[in-house]
C-alpha positions as CSV (number, residue, x, y, z in Angstrom):
1,M,10.5,40.9,56.2
2,N,12.4,44.0,57.4
3,S,16.1,43.8,57.5
4,L,18.6,44.9,60.1
5,Y,22.0,45.9,58.6
6,E,23.3,47.4,61.8
7,S,21.8,47.6,65.3
8,S,21.6,50.9,67.2
9,I,21.1,49.9,70.8
10,K,21.6,53.1,72.9
11,S,20.7,51.7,76.3
12,L,23.8,49.5,76.5
13,P,27.5,50.2,75.8
14,L,28.6,49.0,72.4
15,L,31.7,46.8,72.6
16,G,32.2,46.1,69.0
17,R,30.9,44.9,65.7
18,G,32.0,41.7,63.9
19,K,31.2,40.7,60.3
20,V,27.7,39.7,61.3
21,R,27.2,40.3,65.1
22,D,27.1,43.4,67.2
23,N,28.1,43.0,70.8
24,Y,26.9,45.1,73.8
25,A,27.8,45.0,77.5
26,V,25.1,43.8,79.9
27,G,26.8,44.6,83.2
28,D,30.3,43.2,83.8
29,D,29.6,39.6,83.2
30,K,27.2,39.3,80.2
31,L,26.9,40.3,76.6
32,L,24.0,41.1,74.3
33,I,24.8,39.6,70.9
34,V,22.7,40.9,68.1
35,T,22.8,38.9,64.8
36,S,22.4,41.3,62.0
37,D,21.4,40.6,58.4
38,R,24.8,41.5,57.1
39,L,26.4,39.1,54.6
40,S,30.1,38.4,54.4
41,A,32.0,36.6,51.7
42,F,35.7,36.0,51.6
43,D,35.8,37.6,55.1
44,V,34.5,40.9,53.6
45,V,31.1,42.4,54.6
46,M,28.9,43.1,51.6
47,N,26.9,46.4,51.5
48,E,23.5,44.7,51.1
49,P,21.7,42.8,53.8
50,I,19.7,39.6,53.4
51,P,16.3,40.2,55.2
52,G,15.7,37.7,58.0
53,K,19.2,36.1,57.7
54,G,20.2,37.0,61.2
55,K,17.0,35.5,62.7
56,V,17.7,32.3,60.8
57,L,21.3,32.1,62.1
58,N,20.1,32.9,65.7
59,Q,17.4,30.2,65.6
60,M,19.8,27.7,64.1
61,S,22.5,28.3,66.7
62,D,19.9,28.0,69.6
63,F,18.9,24.7,68.2
64,W,22.4,23.3,68.1
65,F,23.4,24.8,71.5
66,D,20.5,22.9,73.0
67,K,21.2,19.6,71.1
68,L,25.0,19.6,71.9
69,G,24.8,21.0,75.4
70,H,25.7,17.6,76.9
71,I,29.1,17.7,75.2
72,V,30.4,21.1,76.3
73,P,28.8,24.1,78.1
74,N,27.9,27.1,76.0
75,H,27.6,30.8,76.4
76,L,23.8,31.0,76.7
77,T,22.3,32.4,80.0
78,G,18.6,32.0,79.4
79,V,18.0,35.8,79.9
80,A,15.5,37.2,77.4
81,P,17.2,39.9,75.2
82,E,14.0,41.9,75.4
83,T,14.5,42.4,79.1
84,V,17.9,44.1,78.9
85,V,17.2,46.9,76.3
86,A,14.9,49.9,76.2
87,S,11.3,49.4,75.1
88,D,11.8,51.1,71.8
89,E,14.8,48.8,71.0
90,I,13.0,45.5,71.5
91,S,12.3,45.2,67.7
92,Q,16.0,45.1,67.1
93,V,16.6,42.1,69.3
94,R,13.5,40.0,69.1
95,G,14.3,36.7,67.4
96,R,17.9,37.7,66.5
97,A,19.7,38.2,69.8
98,V,20.9,36.3,72.9
99,V,22.2,37.4,76.3
100,A,25.5,35.4,76.7
101,K,28.1,34.8,79.3
102,R,31.1,37.1,79.0
103,L,33.9,34.8,78.3
104,Q,37.6,35.1,77.5
105,P,37.7,34.2,73.8
106,I,40.3,31.8,72.5
107,L,41.7,33.4,69.3
108,V,41.9,30.1,67.4
109,E,39.0,28.9,65.2
110,A,38.4,25.2,65.6
111,V,37.8,23.9,62.0
112,V,36.6,20.4,61.5
113,R,36.5,18.9,57.9
114,G,34.6,15.7,57.0
115,Y,34.8,16.1,53.3
116,L,37.5,17.3,50.8
117,I,36.3,20.7,49.5
118,G,37.2,24.4,49.3
119,S,40.7,25.3,50.4
120,G,41.2,21.8,51.7
121,W,40.8,20.4,48.1
122,K,43.3,23.0,46.8
123,D,45.7,22.0,49.6
124,Y,45.3,18.3,48.8
125,Q,45.9,18.8,45.1
126,S,49.2,20.5,45.7
127,S,50.5,18.5,48.6
128,G,48.5,15.4,49.2
129,A,47.6,16.7,52.6
130,V,45.2,19.2,54.2
131,C,46.8,21.7,56.6
132,G,49.8,19.3,57.0
133,I,47.6,16.2,57.7
134,P,48.4,13.5,55.1
135,L,45.5,11.9,53.3
136,P,45.2,8.8,51.1
137,A,46.2,9.3,47.4
138,G,43.5,9.4,44.7
139,L,40.7,11.2,46.6
140,K,38.3,13.1,44.4
141,L,36.7,16.5,44.9
142,A,34.0,16.4,47.7
143,A,35.2,12.9,48.8
144,K,34.3,11.9,52.3
145,L,37.5,11.7,54.4
146,P,38.3,8.4,56.2
147,Q,37.7,10.3,59.4
148,P,37.0,14.0,60.3
149,I,40.2,16.1,60.6
150,F,40.9,19.1,62.9
151,T,42.5,22.0,61.1
152,P,42.7,25.1,63.3
153,A,42.9,28.7,62.0
154,A,44.2,31.8,63.6
155,K,41.5,34.5,63.8
156,A,42.3,37.6,61.8
157,D,41.2,41.2,62.2
158,L,37.9,42.2,60.6
159,G,38.2,42.3,56.8
160,E,41.3,40.1,56.9
161,H,41.5,36.4,56.1
162,D,41.9,33.8,58.8
163,E,45.1,31.9,58.5
164,N,45.3,28.1,58.6
165,I,47.8,27.0,61.2
166,S,49.2,23.6,62.3
167,F,48.1,21.9,65.5
168,D,51.7,22.5,66.8
169,D,51.3,26.2,66.2
170,M,47.9,26.1,68.1
171,V,49.7,24.4,71.0
172,S,52.3,27.1,71.0
173,R,49.6,29.8,71.2
174,I,47.3,28.4,73.8
175,G,49.0,25.4,75.5
176,K,49.0,21.7,74.9
177,D,46.2,20.7,77.3
178,L,43.7,23.3,76.1
179,A,44.5,22.6,72.4
180,E,44.0,18.9,72.8
181,Q,40.7,19.5,74.7
182,I,39.4,21.8,71.9
183,R,40.4,19.3,69.2
184,T,38.7,16.4,71.0
185,V,35.5,18.4,71.8
186,S,35.4,19.9,68.2
187,I,35.5,16.5,66.5
188,Q,32.9,15.1,68.9
189,L,30.6,18.1,68.2
190,Y,31.1,17.7,64.5
191,Q,30.5,14.0,64.5
192,T,27.4,14.2,66.7
193,A,25.9,17.0,64.5
194,A,26.8,15.2,61.2
195,D,25.2,12.0,62.4
196,Y,22.0,13.9,63.2
197,A,22.0,16.0,60.0
198,A,22.3,12.8,58.0
199,T,18.9,11.7,59.3
200,R,17.5,15.0,58.0
201,G,19.0,14.5,54.5
202,I,21.9,16.9,55.0
203,I,25.6,16.4,54.8
204,I,27.8,18.7,57.0
205,A,30.9,18.9,54.9
206,D,32.9,21.1,57.3
207,T,32.3,23.6,60.1
208,K,34.1,25.9,62.5
209,F,33.6,26.4,66.2
210,E,34.6,29.2,68.5
211,F,35.4,28.7,72.2
212,G,36.0,30.8,75.3
213,L,36.9,30.3,79.0
214,D,34.9,31.4,81.9
215,E,36.3,32.9,85.1
216,H,37.2,29.4,86.4
217,G,39.0,28.5,83.2
218,K,36.2,26.2,82.0
219,L,35.8,25.7,78.3
220,H,32.6,27.0,76.7
221,L,31.2,26.9,73.1
222,M,30.4,30.5,72.0
223,D,29.5,32.8,69.2
224,E,27.5,30.7,66.6
225,V,27.4,27.0,66.0
226,L,26.6,24.9,62.9
227,T,24.9,27.7,60.9
228,A,24.9,28.2,57.1
229,D,27.5,31.0,57.8
230,S,29.9,28.8,59.7
231,S,29.3,25.5,58.0
232,R,29.0,23.9,54.5
233,F,25.7,22.0,54.2
234,W,25.0,19.8,51.2
235,P,21.7,18.1,50.3
236,A,22.4,14.3,50.6
237,D,20.2,13.5,47.6
238,S,22.3,15.4,45.1
239,Y,25.8,14.5,46.6
240,A,28.4,12.8,44.4
241,E,32.1,12.7,44.4
242,G,34.0,14.5,41.7
243,I,31.7,17.6,41.6
244,S,31.1,20.5,43.9
245,P,27.7,19.8,45.4
246,P,25.0,22.4,45.7
247,S,25.0,23.9,49.1
248,F,22.7,25.7,51.6
249,D,24.9,28.7,52.0
250,K,26.1,31.9,50.2
251,Q,27.8,30.1,47.3
252,F,25.8,32.2,44.8
253,V,27.5,35.3,46.1
254,R,30.9,33.8,46.1
255,D,30.4,32.6,42.5
256,Y,29.6,36.1,41.4
257,L,32.5,37.7,43.2
258,E,34.9,35.1,41.7
259,T,34.0,36.6,38.2
260,L,35.3,40.1,39.2
261,T,38.8,40.8,37.9
262,D,39.1,44.1,39.6
263,W,38.5,43.0,43.2
264,N,41.2,41.3,45.2
265,K,38.8,39.9,48.0
266,T,39.7,42.6,50.5
267,A,37.6,45.5,51.9
268,P,35.8,47.5,50.8
269,A,33.3,45.3,49.2
270,P,32.3,45.9,45.6
271,A,28.9,47.3,44.8
272,L,26.6,44.5,43.7
273,P,24.5,45.0,40.6
274,A,20.7,45.2,41.2
275,E,20.1,41.8,39.6
276,V,22.7,40.2,41.8
277,I,21.3,41.8,44.9
278,E,17.8,40.5,43.9
279,K,19.1,36.9,43.2
280,T,21.2,37.0,46.4
281,I,18.2,37.8,48.5
282,E,16.1,35.2,46.7
283,K,18.6,32.4,46.5
284,T,20.7,32.9,49.7
285,G,17.7,33.8,51.9
286,A,15.7,30.8,50.7
287,K,18.7,28.4,51.1
288,Y,19.2,29.6,54.7
289,R,15.5,29.1,55.5
290,E,15.5,25.7,53.9
291,A,18.5,24.5,55.9
292,L,16.8,25.7,59.1
293,Q,13.6,23.9,58.2
294,R,15.3,20.6,57.2
295,L,17.6,20.5,60.2
296,T,15.3,21.7,63.0
297,G,11.9,20.8,61.6
298,N,10.7,24.3,62.3
299,E,10.0,27.3,60.1
300,L,11.6,30.7,60.9
301,K,10.0,32.3,63.9
302,D,9.4,36.0,63.3
């Protein structure tokens, strides 16, 4: 499968590029969002693409937007991406792009954690809490939390690390009513998705959501939702407390990068050796596709 590291749409104005997505203006009220095959780790974009990754992420998000649409509106418009670009650009958008509502983004990531892993585990070990939320003593690595917790993060500039913030800090940034609405909706989204994923043999350990407001101030879910980029998926049949479960994400790349003593997890990304690139494509690409198939019941549509 061919890869797309960076789109080059000339028929629409480019608004900006994120770690994975390229955004173009479609008139004054819509965006074309193209999901590339770029891979980021520790908030730094690697130099090597994963063929088909963007299409998997796009298809996965579309699935969840549809399944969770009864909880909160989302940014989808239903406009076919192929209809807003020039004919010679259609191959860049087919299967990996959406035409979305142009929203005012809320610059706080809505993180929901259902299990004790990653930075949450390190926080718990040092303080007995995660992002200031006290938890019972004696929990093990990867333990299921008594109930999902909401731990917001302030969005950082490209290449910088997002910063965990308290709920009170979130309130001071965006207001009490909106913060409480986002917390309630985020936990409902996570719980609904986690309950469904459990029927497909997958544990959703944690995830992050992004929201925006339309011209009437109505909250919308946007960007991506419950993909292997934004979530930690574990196979239920190999889950156990006390160990870091195998996951359907880019852990292979993170594990390699953790071995580097001369890279401080900031841009520019280090060059990956040929064997690591090959295994990254093999392992990460396969894991993303497996997550898509298990959760949606569908293979990747090319």
